N, C-alpha and C positions, 0 to 999 in steps of 0.2 A: 454555824454551818448550815447551808441550805441543802439538805440531804436529797431533795427531789431534783434540784438542778444538777448536783454532782452525779446522781444516778443517771440522769439523762445524758450527761457529758461522757461518763466513763464506762457505763455498763451497756452491753448489747441490748437492743430494744426488742427483746423477745417476750416480755411480760407486760400485760396490761394490769398494773398494780392498782390496788385500792388507794384512796387518798388517806393513807394511814402509815405512820412510822411506829414500829414496835421496838421498845428498848429493853424490856425485861418481863418476867412472868414468874408465877408460882402456882403450881398445881393446875387448876382449870382456869386461872386468871392470867390475862395479859395486860400490859400497861403501855401507853404511848408516851411520847416525850413530854406531854403536858400532865402526866400522872393519871390520866383517865383510865379507869378499869373496864375490861371487857371479859365476858364469859367466852371461853374458847370452845366453839362447837365444830372446829375443823381439825385440831391437833396436828397442824402442819401437813394436812391431807393424809390422815391416818398414820402419822409417824410417831408423835409423842404419846406413846401408849399410856404412860403414867403422868402425863402432863409435863409442865415446865419445871426444871430444877428439882426433880424428884430426888429426895435425899439419898435413898439406897442406890439408885442408879448413879448419881453424882459421885458418891464415895467409892463405888466400884471402879469408876473411870479414873478418879484421882489416884487410887491405890495402884492401878496398872501403869499410869503415867510415871509414877515413881520407880517403876521397875524397867519397863521396856515399851517404847511407843511403836516400834516397827522393826522387822527383821528381814522381810521377804519370805517367800515360801521355800527357800532353800534350806530352812531349819525348822525343827519342831518347836511349837510354842504351846504352853498349857491352856491358855484361854480358848484357842481354836479347837483343841481336842475336847475340852470340857463342853463347849457350846455344841459341837457336833453330836456328842453323846446325848446331851439333853434333848436336842431336836429329834434324834432317832428314837429315843425312849418315848417322847410325847406324841410322836406322829406314827410310829410303827414302821417307819422307813429304815433303810439299812446303812446308807452312806450319804455324805454331804460334800458338795463343792461350794466354796465361798467366793463371792464376788462383791461388787460395790453398790449394786442397784438392782431394781426389779428388771430393767431392760437387760442387764448383763446376765441375770439369773435365767431369763427367758432365752437369751442367745445360747447359753450353755445347754438348756433343755433341747433346743432345736438341733444343735450340733450332735448331742447324744442320740436323739431319735434317728437322725440320718446315718450316723455311724453304726448304730445297732442294725438298721435295715441293710446298709451297704455291706457290713461284715457277713450278714446271713443270706441276703438275697441278691446283692449286686447293686450297681449304681442307679438303675432305672426306677427303683421303688423309693422315691424320695419326697413325694407330695405330703404336705402337712395341712390338714383341714382345720380351719378356725371358723368362727361364726361372724355373720354380718352384725354390725354394731359393737364388735369387740374392740378392746384396746390392750396391746401387749408391750408398748414401749415406743421410744422415739429414735432408736438407731435405725439405719436403713433396713436391716433385716426384720426387726420387730415392728417397724412401720409396715413392712410387707405382710406381716402376719396379721396386722390390725385390719379389721373389716369395716372401716369407715372411710369413705371417699374424701371427706374433708381433710384428712391427714395425709393424703396422697398427692396433693398439688405440689408442683415445683421440684420434687426430689427424685424423680425417676432418672434412669431406669432402676426398677426395684429388684430385689432378690427374687428369683423365680422359685416356683415349687410350692406356692401357697394357694389354697382354694377356700373361698369364703362362702359358707352355705347358710341357708335360712335357719333362724333360731327355732328350736322345738319341732323341726320337721324330720322325723325319724326315717321316713322313706327316702328322702334325699341323702341323708347321712348314710344309710345302708347302701344305696346305689354306689356312692363314691368309695366307701370302705371296701366293697366287694370288687372294685375295678382292678385291683392288683397293683395299683401305682401308689398307694397311700402307706406311709410309714408311721404316721401319728395323727392324733386328734388333740388339739389344744383348746381348752375351755376355761373361761371365767365362769364360775357357778353363779356369781352375781356380777352382771356387767356394770362395773363401777362408773367409768367415764361415759358409758353409754346410757346412763340414766338410773343407775341402781336398780337393775331389773334381774330378779332371780330366774334361773332356768327352771323349767318344769321337771319335777323329780322323776317322773316316768321316762321322760326323754333322756335324762342323764343315765338312768339305769339301763335303758336300751342301748345307749351309746357304749357304755362300759361292756355290755354283753357282746356287742358287735366287735369291739376292739379285741376282746379276749379270743373270740372265735376265729378271728382273722390275723392274729399275731400283730396287731396294730397297737402301738403304744398310746396310752392315755396320759396326757399331760394336763395337770390342773394348775392354772395360774392363780396363786393365792397371794399375789403381791399386795393387794389392798384388803382382801378378805381374811387374811391369816392372822395368827397370833392373838386369838381371842376376840377378834372384832365382831364376829357373828354369833357369839355365845358358844362356840366350840373352838378348840385350839386351831383347827383348820376347818374351813366350811365344808370340805368333802366328807367330813365325819357326820355332818348333819344329813348328807345325801346317802350315807351308808354305802359308799363305794371305796375301792382300793386302787388309787392311781399307780402308774408305773413311775412317774416323775412329778414332783411338786416344786413349784417355784415360790420363793418367799422373799420379802424385803420390807419396806416401809416401817411398820410397827415393830419389826424384829430388833432394830437397833435402838429404839426408844428416843431417837434424835440424832444418832450418828449414822453415816452411810454404810450399809451392809446389805448384801443380797445372798441368798442361799438357794442352791438347787439340790433337792433331796431325791434319792434313788431307792427303788425297792430292790429285792433280790434279783429280779430279772434284768435290771439295768445298772446295778452298782459297779460292775466291772467293765462297762463299755468304754469309758474313757481310760486310756492307759498313758504311760509316760510320753510326754511331748504332745499329746492330742489336745490339751487345753491348759490354760494357766492364767494367772493374774498377779500383778505386782503387789497391789494393796489388798487383795481378797483375803479375808480372815485376819485382818489387822488386829493385833492384840488388844488395843484400846476399844475398838468397835466391838470386838467379841466380848470383852469384859462388860460393856454396857448391855449387850444382848443377853448375856447370861443372867444379869440382874432382872431383865424383863421376862425372859422365858421361864425362869424358875418361879415366878410369881403368878403365872397363868395356871391357876388351879380350879378345881370344881366350884369352890366358893365364889371366886371372881366371875367365872362363866355364868353361874346362876344369877349373880348380881347384874351382869350385862343384860340378860334376858328380862330381868325385872325392870330395868331402866327402859328397855324397848317398850314394855307394857305401859309404863308411865307416859311415854311420848304418844303412843297410839291412843290412850284413853283421853289425854288432854286435847288431842286434835280431832278426835272422832266427832263428826258432824259439825265441826267448826265452820263458821262462815268464811267463804273464799277458799276452803281446802277441798280439792277434788279427790285426791287419793294419796295413800301412803304406801311406799314400796320399800323392800329391803328386809334385813334381819339383824337382830342384836342392836349394836350401835353403829350400823351402816345403813342409814335410812335416807329416803328422799321423799319430799312432799311436792305433789303437783298442785299448783295454785291457779286461781282465776286471774290474779294480777301477774304482771311480769316478774319473774323470779329475781332478776338482777336488781330491780327497783326495791323489792322486798328485802333483799340482802343489804342494800344501802341503808334502808330505813332501820333495820335491826342494828346495823353497825352504829348509827347515830344514837341508838338507845342502849348501847353497851353490850351487844352480843354479836359475835362473828360467826356467820354461817358461810357455807360454800354453795356452789351450784354444780349441777350435772345436767347437761342439755338444758331443758326448760324447767328444771326442778330445783328446789332448795335441798341441798345435801347436808346431812349431819354425820360427822365423824368425830365426836368429842373424845377426850381421854377416857379410857376404860374405867378409871376410878373416879370420874366426876361425881361429886356428891349429888344426891337426889334433889336437894334444895336448889342448887344452882341449875341443874338440868330442868327442873320444873319452871324456874324463873325464865330461863332462856326460851323455852317452848311457849310460855305465856307472852313474851315479847314477839315471837314469831306469829302467834295466833292473832294478836292485836294488829300486827302489820298486814295480815291477810284480809282483815275486815274491810 
């Protein structure tokens, strides 16, 4: 079977794939059809939280498949309730809406913010502020929220009511929040697709303060940063803020598609009967996998994530061809003198799979990657940068 020819013939040409076919994996290792082993430093773009074929995750899914694979949200199911309770306990939020992806979780957050403001202030207070260089999804509305022109070609007209402002500019943020037209501010605390760039902590604190003073909802997009990725359950905990709405996906399901929108006490009753819904949202099998993931994000694991960040930084500190390192925990990016895509190709030839973000090498390995494999992968990267 010529997989590349069949892919070209039958699958929409929306991806520029690497010249690599993956057929199986175990933990932090992936294997191609020739049996070659690769260290996985991307985990499916921050999705496979505990790597490939994790035994506990796998058994949780198999057990649920033997019971019930789907019912729709017309009925109660135990995995959904159990996962919602776990997320609320670990995040400090009050209620959860389940969807199928990060983009859908963000759509739900946008709808909630606009309904909150419409119910309280009327239709004219509907603008949502996002940041330049942000990324919030690929649906028409989440593309509208995304502050990167490169994603805006061909797909207009876009959903109105979004304003993209400069990153870390408190004065501009204050001006718009106080205009009387804004219902919410939506932030990625680390801009993932924008180059793995953390926001300034004071800027985030000032934005939270402005939102509270003006009854503007603060939405934190944790689609890529959440579920232990940054060394905290959610990255907003490292910023010591309290959002009104949090969105989550990617690593939540550990490899199965699931998204979640979390609400605090201020927003948990905004969506009422008929105002939102999803056929597959909160699917029992996806929830069973997510329970397995979320239940294991504990203080020991989070400490280990930060120790692994330290290993990466120490190994690359002052390395030839390395200009800078950004990010937190196991969401890191390396700015290199050489072209990032060329370095990724070279590393792949040497058995390590990295990602890119803008002009940087991006690292999103499984949270439980062993330190030996992590060090080996970084050594391959270091050599490729020389």
